[in-house]
N, CA, C and O atoms as CSV, one atom per row, in Angstrom:
chain,resi,resn,atom,element,x,y,z
A,1,MET,N,N,-63.572,-14.759,-9.615
A,1,MET,CA,C,-62.352,-14.547,-9.048
A,1,MET,C,C,-62.514,-13.177,-8.147
A,1,MET,O,O,-63.111,-12.183,-8.561
A,2,ASP,N,N,-61.969,-13.265,-7.009
A,2,ASP,CA,C,-61.875,-12.192,-6.112
A,2,ASP,C,C,-61.011,-11.115,-6.457
A,2,ASP,O,O,-59.798,-11.325,-6.449
A,3,LYS,N,N,-61.512,-9.850,-6.797
A,3,LYS,CA,C,-60.810,-8.723,-7.087
A,3,LYS,C,C,-60.930,-7.614,-6.064
A,3,LYS,O,O,-61.579,-6.623,-6.401
A,4,PRO,N,N,-60.421,-7.651,-4.931
A,4,PRO,CA,C,-60.599,-6.842,-4.011
A,4,PRO,C,C,-60.061,-5.358,-4.405
A,4,PRO,O,O,-59.076,-5.263,-5.137
A,5,ARG,N,N,-60.769,-4.123,-3.876
A,5,ARG,CA,C,-60.384,-2.923,-4.508
A,5,ARG,C,C,-58.940,-2.499,-4.007
A,5,ARG,O,O,-58.385,-1.603,-4.643
A,6,PHE,N,N,-58.329,-3.020,-3.001
A,6,PHE,CA,C,-56.931,-2.808,-2.542
A,6,PHE,C,C,-55.961,-3.389,-3.202
A,6,PHE,O,O,-54.784,-3.141,-2.943
A,7,ARG,N,N,-56.349,-4.277,-4.185
A,7,ARG,CA,C,-55.211,-5.143,-4.779
A,7,ARG,C,C,-54.110,-4.470,-5.358
A,7,ARG,O,O,-52.945,-4.709,-5.041
A,8,LYS,N,N,-54.489,-3.546,-6.289
A,8,LYS,CA,C,-53.396,-2.958,-7.005
A,8,LYS,C,C,-52.381,-2.028,-6.100
A,8,LYS,O,O,-51.171,-1.975,-6.321
A,9,ASN,N,N,-52.964,-1.393,-5.181
A,9,ASN,CA,C,-52.147,-0.718,-4.085
A,9,ASN,C,C,-51.048,-1.612,-3.366
A,9,ASN,O,O,-49.854,-1.359,-3.208
A,10,VAL,N,N,-51.801,-2.762,-2.960
A,10,VAL,CA,C,-51.093,-3.581,-2.137
A,10,VAL,C,C,-49.929,-4.300,-3.118
A,10,VAL,O,O,-48.824,-4.568,-2.647
A,11,ILE,N,N,-50.222,-4.552,-4.339
A,11,ILE,CA,C,-49.093,-5.132,-5.233
A,11,ILE,C,C,-48.005,-4.151,-5.413
A,11,ILE,O,O,-46.817,-4.428,-5.246
A,12,VAL,N,N,-48.470,-2.963,-5.771
A,12,VAL,CA,C,-47.310,-1.797,-5.885
A,12,VAL,C,C,-46.465,-1.808,-4.708
A,12,VAL,O,O,-45.244,-1.948,-4.773
A,13,ARG,N,N,-47.227,-1.634,-3.452
A,13,ARG,CA,C,-46.456,-1.608,-2.305
A,13,ARG,C,C,-45.442,-2.738,-1.914
A,13,ARG,O,O,-44.418,-2.564,-1.254
A,14,SER,N,N,-45.900,-3.941,-2.434
A,14,SER,CA,C,-45.132,-5.033,-2.023
A,14,SER,C,C,-43.884,-4.991,-2.936
A,14,SER,O,O,-42.824,-5.441,-2.500
A,15,VAL,N,N,-43.963,-4.447,-4.243
A,15,VAL,CA,C,-42.891,-4.453,-5.125
A,15,VAL,C,C,-41.868,-3.384,-4.715
A,15,VAL,O,O,-40.657,-3.583,-4.610
A,16,LYS,N,N,-42.517,-2.208,-4.494
A,16,LYS,CA,C,-41.508,-1.065,-4.115
A,16,LYS,C,C,-40.869,-1.255,-2.869
A,16,LYS,O,O,-39.719,-0.838,-2.728
A,17,GLU,N,N,-41.569,-1.935,-1.774
A,17,GLU,CA,C,-40.983,-2.008,-0.546
A,17,GLU,C,C,-40.343,-3.359,-0.384
A,17,GLU,O,O,-39.647,-3.596,0.603
A,18,SER,N,N,-40.549,-4.210,-1.283
A,18,SER,CA,C,-39.701,-5.694,-1.247
A,18,SER,C,C,-40.401,-6.332,-0.036
A,18,SER,O,O,-39.743,-7.032,0.734
A,19,SER,N,N,-41.720,-6.111,0.161
A,19,SER,CA,C,-42.290,-6.778,1.405
A,19,SER,C,C,-43.218,-7.874,0.966
A,19,SER,O,O,-43.926,-7.732,-0.031
A,20,PRO,N,N,-43.227,-8.917,1.663
A,20,PRO,CA,C,-44.208,-10.139,1.260
A,20,PRO,C,C,-45.552,-9.601,1.258
A,20,PRO,O,O,-45.992,-8.850,2.129
A,21,LEU,N,N,-46.214,-10.035,0.198
A,21,LEU,CA,C,-47.668,-9.575,-0.129
A,21,LEU,C,C,-48.538,-9.783,1.063
A,21,LEU,O,O,-49.236,-8.861,1.484
A,22,PHE,N,N,-48.520,-11.075,1.677
A,22,PHE,CA,C,-49.401,-11.269,2.537
A,22,PHE,C,C,-49.353,-10.534,4.032
A,22,PHE,O,O,-50.223,-10.640,4.897
A,23,GLN,N,N,-48.162,-9.787,4.120
A,23,GLN,CA,C,-48.101,-8.734,5.269
A,23,GLN,C,C,-48.797,-7.505,5.041
A,23,GLN,O,O,-49.095,-6.724,5.944
A,24,LEU,N,N,-49.058,-7.337,3.807
A,24,LEU,CA,C,-49.623,-5.960,3.378
A,24,LEU,C,C,-51.033,-6.031,3.181
A,24,LEU,O,O,-51.691,-5.000,3.042
A,25,LEU,N,N,-51.618,-7.311,3.155
A,25,LEU,CA,C,-53.096,-7.536,3.071
A,25,LEU,C,C,-53.824,-7.009,4.291
A,25,LEU,O,O,-53.289,-7.109,5.395
A,26,PRO,N,N,-54.956,-6.483,4.155
A,26,PRO,CA,C,-55.833,-6.087,5.457
A,26,PRO,C,C,-56.046,-7.527,6.133
A,26,PRO,O,O,-56.332,-8.536,5.488
A,27,GLU,N,N,-55.869,-7.480,7.512
A,27,GLU,CA,C,-56.048,-8.545,8.210
A,27,GLU,C,C,-57.226,-9.351,8.032
A,27,GLU,O,O,-57.119,-10.567,7.873
A,28,ASP,N,N,-58.344,-8.769,8.045
A,28,ASP,CA,C,-59.597,-9.476,7.856
A,28,ASP,C,C,-59.590,-10.337,6.586
A,28,ASP,O,O,-59.982,-11.503,6.610
A,29,TYR,N,N,-59.149,-9.757,5.510
A,29,TYR,CA,C,-59.087,-10.302,4.216
A,29,TYR,C,C,-58.086,-11.586,4.242
A,29,TYR,O,O,-58.401,-12.684,3.782
A,30,ARG,N,N,-56.887,-11.301,4.823
A,30,ARG,CA,C,-55.995,-12.312,4.934
A,30,ARG,C,C,-56.538,-13.573,5.700
A,30,ARG,O,O,-56.407,-14.719,5.270
A,31,ASP,N,N,-57.140,-13.254,6.840
A,31,ASP,CA,C,-57.663,-14.267,7.542
A,31,ASP,C,C,-58.783,-15.112,6.858
A,31,ASP,O,O,-58.959,-16.317,7.036
A,32,ARG,N,N,-59.490,-14.314,6.071
A,32,ARG,CA,C,-60.542,-15.131,5.298
A,32,ARG,C,C,-60.095,-16.019,4.288
A,32,ARG,O,O,-60.583,-17.128,4.066
A,33,ILE,N,N,-59.051,-15.438,3.619
A,33,ILE,CA,C,-58.336,-16.300,2.504
A,33,ILE,C,C,-57.567,-17.500,3.299
A,33,ILE,O,O,-57.598,-18.613,2.773
A,34,LEU,N,N,-56.958,-17.355,4.396
A,34,LEU,CA,C,-56.236,-18.485,4.935
A,34,LEU,C,C,-57.320,-19.424,5.525
A,34,LEU,O,O,-56.976,-20.601,5.637
A,35,LYS,N,N,-58.556,-19.100,5.914
A,35,LYS,CA,C,-59.507,-20.219,6.311
A,35,LYS,C,C,-59.969,-20.754,4.880
A,35,LYS,O,O,-60.064,-21.981,4.843
A,36,GLU,N,N,-60.245,-20.155,3.819
A,36,GLU,CA,C,-60.661,-20.851,2.752
A,36,GLU,C,C,-59.490,-21.683,2.295
A,36,GLU,O,O,-59.848,-22.815,1.969
A,37,VAL,N,N,-58.347,-21.484,2.188
A,37,VAL,CA,C,-57.239,-22.336,1.778
A,37,VAL,C,C,-57.277,-23.432,2.758
A,37,VAL,O,O,-57.261,-24.564,2.275
A,38,GLY,N,N,-57.325,-23.325,4.024
A,38,GLY,CA,C,-57.349,-24.517,5.010
A,38,GLY,C,C,-58.427,-25.407,4.783
A,38,GLY,O,O,-58.219,-26.619,4.825
A,39,GLU,N,N,-59.686,-24.899,4.519
A,39,GLU,CA,C,-60.917,-25.834,4.087
A,39,GLU,C,C,-60.537,-26.568,2.846
A,39,GLU,O,O,-60.643,-27.792,2.770
A,40,TRP,N,N,-60.052,-25.749,1.774
A,40,TRP,CA,C,-59.758,-26.571,0.568
A,40,TRP,C,C,-58.578,-27.550,0.826
A,40,TRP,O,O,-58.715,-28.633,0.257
A,41,ALA,N,N,-57.680,-27.427,1.414
A,41,ALA,CA,C,-56.590,-28.342,1.786
A,41,ALA,C,C,-57.249,-29.608,2.520
A,41,ALA,O,O,-56.860,-30.753,2.291
A,42,GLU,N,N,-58.332,-29.289,3.471
A,42,GLU,CA,C,-58.769,-30.525,4.095
A,42,GLU,C,C,-59.645,-31.328,3.095
A,42,GLU,O,O,-59.691,-32.556,3.152
A,43,GLU,N,N,-60.362,-30.586,2.149
A,43,GLU,CA,C,-61.092,-31.267,1.160
A,43,GLU,C,C,-60.200,-32.207,0.227
A,43,GLU,O,O,-60.498,-33.370,-0.043
A,44,ILE,N,N,-59.079,-31.545,-0.222
A,44,ILE,CA,C,-58.123,-32.295,-0.926
A,44,ILE,C,C,-57.519,-33.524,-0.228
A,44,ILE,O,O,-57.232,-34.568,-0.814
A,45,GLU,N,N,-57.347,-33.280,1.151
A,45,GLU,CA,C,-56.664,-34.554,1.890
A,45,GLU,C,C,-57.737,-35.650,2.052
A,45,GLU,O,O,-57.422,-36.839,2.103
A,46,SER,N,N,-58.847,-35.277,2.121
A,46,SER,CA,C,-59.981,-36.160,2.360
A,46,SER,C,C,-60.414,-36.809,1.092
A,46,SER,O,O,-61.055,-37.859,1.140
A,47,ALA,N,N,-60.080,-36.204,-0.125
A,47,ALA,CA,C,-60.541,-36.812,-1.247
A,47,ALA,C,C,-59.808,-38.196,-1.657
A,47,ALA,O,O,-60.383,-39.029,-2.358
A,48,VAL,N,N,-58.450,-38.380,-1.147
A,48,VAL,CA,C,-57.926,-39.470,-1.372
A,48,VAL,C,C,-57.305,-40.013,0.013
A,48,VAL,O,O,-56.295,-39.566,0.557
A,49,PRO,N,N,-58.027,-40.954,0.422
A,49,PRO,CA,C,-57.644,-41.611,1.789
A,49,PRO,C,C,-56.369,-42.138,1.757
A,49,PRO,O,O,-56.050,-42.834,0.793
A,50,ALA,N,N,-55.483,-41.896,2.767
A,50,ALA,CA,C,-54.169,-42.348,2.953
A,50,ALA,C,C,-54.053,-43.789,2.559
A,50,ALA,O,O,-53.216,-44.155,1.733
A,51,GLU,N,N,-54.894,-44.615,3.151
A,51,GLU,CA,C,-54.874,-46.131,2.939
A,51,GLU,C,C,-55.082,-46.579,1.305
A,51,GLU,O,O,-54.787,-47.688,0.861
A,52,LYS,N,N,-55.600,-45.573,0.600
A,52,LYS,CA,C,-55.769,-45.744,-0.867
A,52,LYS,C,C,-54.482,-45.487,-1.589
A,52,LYS,O,O,-54.306,-46.130,-2.624
A,53,GLN,N,N,-53.544,-44.635,-1.199
A,53,GLN,CA,C,-52.393,-44.380,-1.851
A,53,GLN,C,C,-51.455,-45.468,-1.818
A,53,GLN,O,O,-51.278,-46.027,-0.735
A,54,ASP,N,N,-50.852,-45.841,-2.792
A,54,ASP,CA,C,-49.943,-46.896,-2.918
A,54,ASP,C,C,-48.299,-46.325,-2.711
A,54,ASP,O,O,-47.742,-45.672,-3.594
A,55,PRO,N,N,-47.738,-46.628,-1.610
A,55,PRO,CA,C,-46.432,-46.115,-1.308
A,55,PRO,C,C,-45.364,-46.482,-2.386
A,55,PRO,O,O,-44.347,-45.815,-2.577
A,56,SER,N,N,-45.735,-47.726,-3.139
A,56,SER,CA,C,-44.554,-48.102,-4.098
A,56,SER,C,C,-44.740,-47.143,-5.276
A,56,SER,O,O,-43.808,-47.081,-6.077
A,57,GLN,N,N,-45.765,-46.429,-5.473
A,57,GLN,CA,C,-45.933,-45.565,-6.658
A,57,GLN,C,C,-45.254,-44.100,-6.395
A,57,GLN,O,O,-45.248,-43.539,-5.299
A,58,PRO,N,N,-44.711,-43.610,-7.541
A,58,PRO,CA,C,-44.015,-42.149,-7.406
A,58,PRO,C,C,-45.137,-41.245,-7.062
A,58,PRO,O,O,-46.327,-41.391,-7.339
A,59,THR,N,N,-44.513,-40.209,-6.359
A,59,THR,CA,C,-45.526,-39.027,-6.005
A,59,THR,C,C,-44.961,-37.601,-6.565
A,59,THR,O,O,-43.780,-37.469,-6.887
A,60,THR,N,N,-45.722,-36.765,-6.633
A,60,THR,CA,C,-45.213,-35.485,-7.010
A,60,THR,C,C,-45.699,-34.432,-6.049
A,60,THR,O,O,-46.892,-34.370,-5.753
A,61,LYS,N,N,-44.729,-33.532,-5.513
A,61,LYS,CA,C,-45.166,-32.536,-4.445
A,61,LYS,C,C,-44.770,-31.200,-5.308
A,61,LYS,O,O,-43.704,-31.008,-5.892
A,62,LEU,N,N,-45.957,-30.285,-5.232
A,62,LEU,CA,C,-45.704,-28.981,-5.857
A,62,LEU,C,C,-45.619,-27.934,-4.617
A,62,LEU,O,O,-46.543,-27.741,-3.827
A,63,THR,N,N,-44.578,-27.406,-4.587
A,63,THR,CA,C,-44.341,-26.485,-3.365
A,63,THR,C,C,-43.591,-25.123,-3.760
A,63,THR,O,O,-43.218,-24.955,-4.921
A,64,SER,N,N,-43.420,-24.343,-2.963
A,64,SER,CA,C,-42.738,-22.941,-3.101
A,64,SER,C,C,-41.381,-23.191,-2.804
A,64,SER,O,O,-41.079,-24.274,-2.303
A,65,PHE,N,N,-40.481,-22.300,-3.053
A,65,PHE,CA,C,-39.037,-22.269,-2.740
A,65,PHE,C,C,-38.871,-22.465,-1.218
A,65,PHE,O,O,-38.081,-23.281,-0.743
A,66,GLU,N,N,-39.631,-21.699,-0.520
A,66,GLU,CA,C,-39.624,-21.703,1.023
A,66,GLU,C,C,-40.066,-23.072,1.654
A,66,GLU,O,O,-39.585,-23.535,2.688
A,67,ALA,N,N,-40.998,-23.629,0.929
A,67,ALA,CA,C,-41.698,-24.806,1.564
A,67,ALA,C,C,-40.956,-25.980,1.320
A,67,ALA,O,O,-41.226,-27.032,1.900
A,68,SER,N,N,-39.864,-25.854,0.344
A,68,SER,CA,C,-38.999,-27.020,-0.088
A,68,SER,C,C,-37.874,-27.319,1.027
A,68,SER,O,O,-37.226,-28.362,1.104
A,69,LYS,N,N,-37.780,-26.298,1.801
A,69,LYS,CA,C,-36.784,-26.549,2.799
A,69,LYS,C,C,-37.030,-27.793,3.718
A,69,LYS,O,O,-38.095,-27.918,4.322
A,70,GLY,N,N,-36.015,-28.716,3.809
A,70,GLY,CA,C,-36.140,-29.670,4.718
A,70,GLY,C,C,-36.640,-30.845,3.922
A,70,GLY,O,O,-36.695,-31.905,4.545
A,71,LEU,N,N,-36.992,-30.858,2.739
A,71,LEU,CA,C,-37.521,-31.729,1.976
A,71,LEU,C,C,-36.404,-32.408,1.279
A,71,LEU,O,O,-35.287,-31.891,1.271
A,72,SER,N,N,-36.654,-33.589,0.667
A,72,SER,CA,C,-35.532,-34.283,-0.172
A,72,SER,C,C,-36.315,-34.937,-1.275
A,72,SER,O,O,-37.476,-35.293,-1.073
A,73,ALA,N,N,-35.707,-35.112,-2.464
A,73,ALA,CA,C,-36.442,-35.832,-3.648
A,73,ALA,C,C,-35.351,-36.296,-4.498
A,73,ALA,O,O,-34.202,-35.855,-4.453
A,74,GLN,N,N,-35.843,-37.352,-5.394
A,74,GLN,CA,C,-34.963,-37.871,-6.332
A,74,GLN,C,C,-34.816,-36.885,-7.553
A,74,GLN,O,O,-33.753,-36.715,-8.149
A,75,HIS,N,N,-35.924,-36.296,-7.838
A,75,HIS,CA,C,-35.724,-35.187,-8.989
A,75,HIS,C,C,-36.480,-33.960,-8.557
A,75,HIS,O,O,-37.539,-34.062,-7.937
A,76,VAL,N,N,-35.928,-32.759,-8.888
A,76,VAL,CA,C,-36.454,-31.488,-8.610
A,76,VAL,C,C,-36.580,-30.575,-9.906
A,76,VAL,O,O,-35.566,-30.248,-10.522
A,77,PHE,N,N,-37.758,-30.198,-10.276
A,77,PHE,CA,C,-38.071,-29.319,-11.371
A,77,PHE,C,C,-38.407,-27.944,-10.916
A,77,PHE,O,O,-39.415,-27.755,-10.234
A,78,ILE,N,N,-37.618,-26.984,-11.256
A,78,ILE,CA,C,-37.673,-25.577,-10.759
A,78,ILE,C,C,-38.257,-24.851,-11.928
A,78,ILE,O,O,-37.656,-24.794,-13.001
A,79,LEU,N,N,-39.435,-24.290,-11.728
A,79,LEU,CA,C,-40.096,-23.422,-12.667
A,79,LEU,C,C,-39.994,-21.907,-12.457
A,79,LEU,O,O,-39.997,-21.447,-11.315
A,80,GLY,N,N,-39.912,-21.200,-13.439
A,80,GLY,CA,C,-40.088,-19.720,-13.069
A,80,GLY,C,C,-38.599,-18.993,-13.422
A,80,GLY,O,O,-38.427,-17.836,-13.039
A,81,PHE,N,N,-37.783,-19.528,-13.986
A,81,PHE,CA,C,-36.521,-18.979,-14.341
A,81,PHE,C,C,-36.592,-17.991,-15.587
A,81,PHE,O,O,-36.381,-18.321,-16.754
A,82,GLN,N,N,-36.891,-16.853,-15.180
A,82,GLN,CA,C,-37.024,-15.779,-16.221
A,82,GLN,C,C,-37.048,-14.401,-15.629
A,82,GLN,O,O,-37.649,-14.248,-14.566
A,83,ASP,N,N,-36.464,-13.397,-16.197
A,83,ASP,CA,C,-36.405,-12.212,-15.630
A,83,ASP,C,C,-37.844,-11.621,-15.362
A,83,ASP,O,O,-38.699,-11.545,-16.244
A,84,GLY,N,N,-38.025,-11.217,-14.080
A,84,GLY,CA,C,-39.358,-10.878,-13.620
A,84,GLY,C,C,-40.087,-11.767,-12.734
A,84,GLY,O,O,-41.092,-11.424,-12.111
A,85,GLU,N,N,-39.560,-12.910,-12.693
A,85,GLU,CA,C,-39.982,-14.084,-11.914
A,85,GLU,C,C,-38.754,-14.351,-10.723
A,85,GLU,O,O,-38.811,-13.922,-9.571
A,86,LEU,N,N,-37.745,-15.090,-11.250
A,86,LEU,CA,C,-36.582,-15.481,-10.571
A,86,LEU,C,C,-35.400,-15.252,-11.446
A,86,LEU,O,O,-35.062,-16.241,-12.097
A,87,PRO,N,N,-34.684,-14.152,-11.612
A,87,PRO,CA,C,-34.817,-13.134,-10.522
A,87,PRO,C,C,-35.827,-12.050,-10.956
A,87,PRO,O,O,-36.182,-11.951,-12.130
A,88,ARG,N,N,-36.227,-11.333,-10.088
A,88,ARG,CA,C,-37.277,-10.332,-10.337
A,88,ARG,C,C,-36.580,-9.218,-11.288
A,88,ARG,O,O,-37.197,-8.656,-12.192
A,89,ASP,N,N,-35.348,-8.990,-11.006
A,89,ASP,CA,C,-34.557,-7.980,-11.857
A,89,ASP,C,C,-33.210,-8.589,-12.168
A,89,ASP,O,O,-32.401,-8.794,-11.263
A,90,ASN,N,N,-32.942,-8.893,-13.472
A,90,ASN,CA,C,-31.663,-9.465,-13.892
A,90,ASN,C,C,-30.515,-8.608,-13.544
A,90,ASN,O,O,-29.394,-9.110,-13.457
A,91,THR,N,N,-30.730,-7.238,-13.321
A,91,THR,CA,C,-29.581,-6.411,-13.031
A,91,THR,C,C,-29.231,-6.356,-11.517
A,91,THR,O,O,-28.098,-6.049,-11.148
A,92,ASN,N,N,-30.218,-6.657,-10.663
A,92,ASN,CA,C,-30.041,-6.664,-9.319
A,92,ASN,C,C,-30.647,-7.843,-8.523
A,92,ASN,O,O,-31.660,-7.838,-7.824
A,93,ILE,N,N,-29.879,-8.750,-8.764
A,93,ILE,CA,C,-30.308,-10.197,-8.021
A,93,ILE,C,C,-29.981,-10.064,-6.618
A,93,ILE,O,O,-28.872,-9.739,-6.194
A,94,THR,N,N,-31.038,-10.341,-5.892
A,94,THR,CA,C,-31.001,-10.093,-4.164
A,94,THR,C,C,-30.325,-11.472,-3.609
A,94,THR,O,O,-30.228,-12.513,-4.258
A,95,ASP,N,N,-29.891,-11.262,-2.306
A,95,ASP,CA,C,-29.247,-12.459,-1.687
A,95,ASP,C,C,-30.388,-13.328,-1.369
A,95,ASP,O,O,-30.161,-14.535,-1.281
A,96,LEU,N,N,-31.589,-12.892,-1.181
A,96,LEU,CA,C,-32.802,-13.770,-0.786
A,96,LEU,C,C,-33.109,-14.522,-1.842
A,96,LEU,O,O,-33.515,-15.664,-1.631
A,97,GLU,N,N,-32.969,-14.006,-3.268
A,97,GLU,CA,C,-33.282,-14.941,-4.409
A,97,GLU,C,C,-32.023,-15.982,-4.686
A,97,GLU,O,O,-32.277,-17.047,-5.247
A,98,ILE,N,N,-30.868,-15.720,-4.350
A,98,ILE,CA,C,-29.824,-16.571,-4.451
A,98,ILE,C,C,-30.027,-17.717,-3.366
A,98,ILE,O,O,-29.749,-18.880,-3.661
A,99,CYS,N,N,-30.516,-17.377,-2.102
A,99,CYS,CA,C,-30.823,-18.269,-1.159
A,99,CYS,C,C,-31.935,-19.201,-1.300
A,99,CYS,O,O,-31.908,-20.339,-0.831
A,100,LYS,N,N,-32.961,-18.685,-1.979
A,100,LYS,CA,C,-34.043,-19.446,-2.510
A,100,LYS,C,C,-33.593,-20.599,-3.440
A,100,LYS,O,O,-33.931,-21.769,-3.266
A,101,LEU,N,N,-32.806,-20.165,-4.436
A,101,LEU,CA,C,-32.281,-21.175,-5.439
A,101,LEU,C,C,-31.376,-22.037,-4.804
A,101,LEU,O,O,-31.412,-23.175,-5.273
A,102,ILE,N,N,-30.576,-21.870,-3.890
A,102,ILE,CA,C,-29.675,-22.820,-3.286
A,102,ILE,C,C,-30.450,-23.748,-2.449
A,102,ILE,O,O,-30.131,-24.937,-2.490
A,103,VAL,N,N,-31.416,-23.377,-1.700
A,103,VAL,CA,C,-32.428,-24.276,-0.892
A,103,VAL,C,C,-32.936,-25.192,-1.775
A,103,VAL,O,O,-32.921,-26.377,-1.440
A,104,THR,N,N,-33.433,-24.837,-2.957
A,104,THR,CA,C,-34.217,-25.606,-3.885
A,104,THR,C,C,-33.123,-26.636,-4.478
A,104,THR,O,O,-33.292,-27.852,-4.387
A,105,LEU,N,N,-32.064,-26.099,-5.050
A,105,LEU,CA,C,-31.036,-26.965,-5.648
A,105,LEU,C,C,-30.508,-28.014,-4.748
A,105,LEU,O,O,-30.116,-29.086,-5.210
A,106,THR,N,N,-30.483,-27.767,-3.559
A,106,THR,CA,C,-29.894,-28.895,-2.559
A,106,THR,C,C,-30.848,-29.829,-2.061
A,106,THR,O,O,-30.523,-30.635,-1.190
A,107,ARG,N,N,-32.127,-29.785,-2.595
A,107,ARG,CA,C,-33.173,-30.694,-2.241
A,107,ARG,C,C,-32.923,-32.177,-3.005
A,107,ARG,O,O,-33.600,-33.161,-2.706
A,108,VAL,N,N,-32.036,-32.203,-3.865
A,108,VAL,CA,C,-31.917,-33.392,-4.679
A,108,VAL,C,C,-30.367,-33.726,-4.746
A,108,VAL,O,O,-29.568,-32.861,-5.106
A,109,PRO,N,N,-29.995,-34.901,-4.419
A,109,PRO,CA,C,-28.552,-35.272,-4.545
A,109,PRO,C,C,-28.137,-35.491,-5.925
A,109,PRO,O,O,-26.965,-35.296,-6.247
A,110,GLU,N,N,-29.067,-35.907,-6.818
A,110,GLU,CA,C,-28.650,-36.465,-8.035
A,110,GLU,C,C,-28.884,-35.550,-9.290
A,110,GLU,O,O,-27.965,-35.278,-10.063
A,111,SER,N,N,-30.086,-35.119,-9.437
A,111,SER,CA,C,-30.315,-34.227,-10.609
A,111,SER,C,C,-31.501,-33.203,-10.376
A,111,SER,O,O,-32.446,-33.420,-9.619
A,112,SER,N,N,-31.331,-32.128,-11.086
A,112,SER,CA,C,-32.437,-31.156,-11.124
A,112,SER,C,C,-32.654,-30.572,-12.472
A,112,SER,O,O,-31.731,-30.686,-13.279
A,113,SER,N,N,-33.608,-30.038,-12.785
A,113,SER,CA,C,-34.096,-29.491,-14.066
A,113,SER,C,C,-34.818,-28.022,-13.883
A,113,SER,O,O,-35.904,-27.878,-13.323
A,114,GLN,N,N,-34.100,-27.046,-14.400
A,114,GLN,CA,C,-34.823,-25.687,-14.358
A,114,GLN,C,C,-35.328,-25.290,-15.530
A,114,GLN,O,O,-34.726,-25.473,-16.588
A,115,GLN,N,N,-36.536,-24.682,-15.443
A,115,GLN,CA,C,-37.444,-24.364,-16.632
A,115,GLN,C,C,-37.672,-22.862,-16.585
A,115,GLN,O,O,-37.851,-22.426,-15.448
A,116,GLY,N,N,-37.708,-21.866,-17.700
A,116,GLY,CA,C,-38.070,-20.788,-17.736
A,116,GLY,C,C,-38.961,-20.697,-18.875
A,116,GLY,O,O,-39.181,-21.736,-19.497
A,117,TYR,N,N,-39.485,-19.664,-19.228
A,117,TYR,CA,C,-40.335,-19.436,-20.577
A,117,TYR,C,C,-39.955,-18.167,-21.046
A,117,TYR,O,O,-39.470,-17.315,-20.302
A,118,TYR,N,N,-40.187,-17.976,-22.454
A,118,TYR,CA,C,-39.964,-16.762,-23.135
A,118,TYR,C,C,-41.264,-15.983,-23.346
A,118,TYR,O,O,-42.225,-16.469,-23.943
A,119,HIS,N,N,-41.249,-14.827,-22.858
A,119,HIS,CA,C,-42.521,-14.022,-23.216
A,119,HIS,C,C,-42.104,-12.784,-24.045
A,119,HIS,O,O,-41.173,-12.086,-23.643
A,120,PRO,N,N,-42.678,-12.526,-25.042
A,120,PRO,CA,C,-42.317,-11.301,-25.800
A,120,PRO,C,C,-42.285,-9.967,-25.159
A,120,PRO,O,O,-41.585,-9.061,-25.613
A,121,GLN,N,N,-43.024,-9.832,-24.123
A,121,GLN,CA,C,-42.969,-8.511,-23.377
A,121,GLN,C,C,-41.671,-8.513,-22.488
A,121,GLN,O,O,-41.297,-7.449,-21.996
A,122,ASN,N,N,-41.018,-9.605,-22.282
A,122,ASN,CA,C,-40.037,-9.667,-21.295
A,122,ASN,C,C,-38.631,-9.461,-21.953
A,122,ASN,O,O,-37.650,-9.907,-21.358
A,123,GLN,N,N,-38.496,-8.882,-23.018
A,123,GLN,CA,C,-37.316,-8.562,-23.818
A,123,GLN,C,C,-36.434,-7.641,-23.169
A,123,GLN,O,O,-35.398,-7.281,-23.727
């Protein structure tokens, strides 16, 4: 696992400044990671040729809140409903967090399911 020396400082700044983590990463590190992710995505796409996928079979798409915008689905499962994830702070819910939730909930016309988890340290 990659553990760059700057990781703690960048994470702390991201939380304190409410800045997206990727904007605070050193440019050369960010570019290297994005290149690796692009290569990985190409490997995944080439692993299952499109002609082998059966369009009559159900599919699952795992995505972020932001990436769900513009998509639609028969069912949506939203993971991460707990203090510290969404919302980051139960006593100070931001407009952005509300917007993320609304975008996600409006992806499905019929049903959605939300899942959180209990962690003893999050009391």
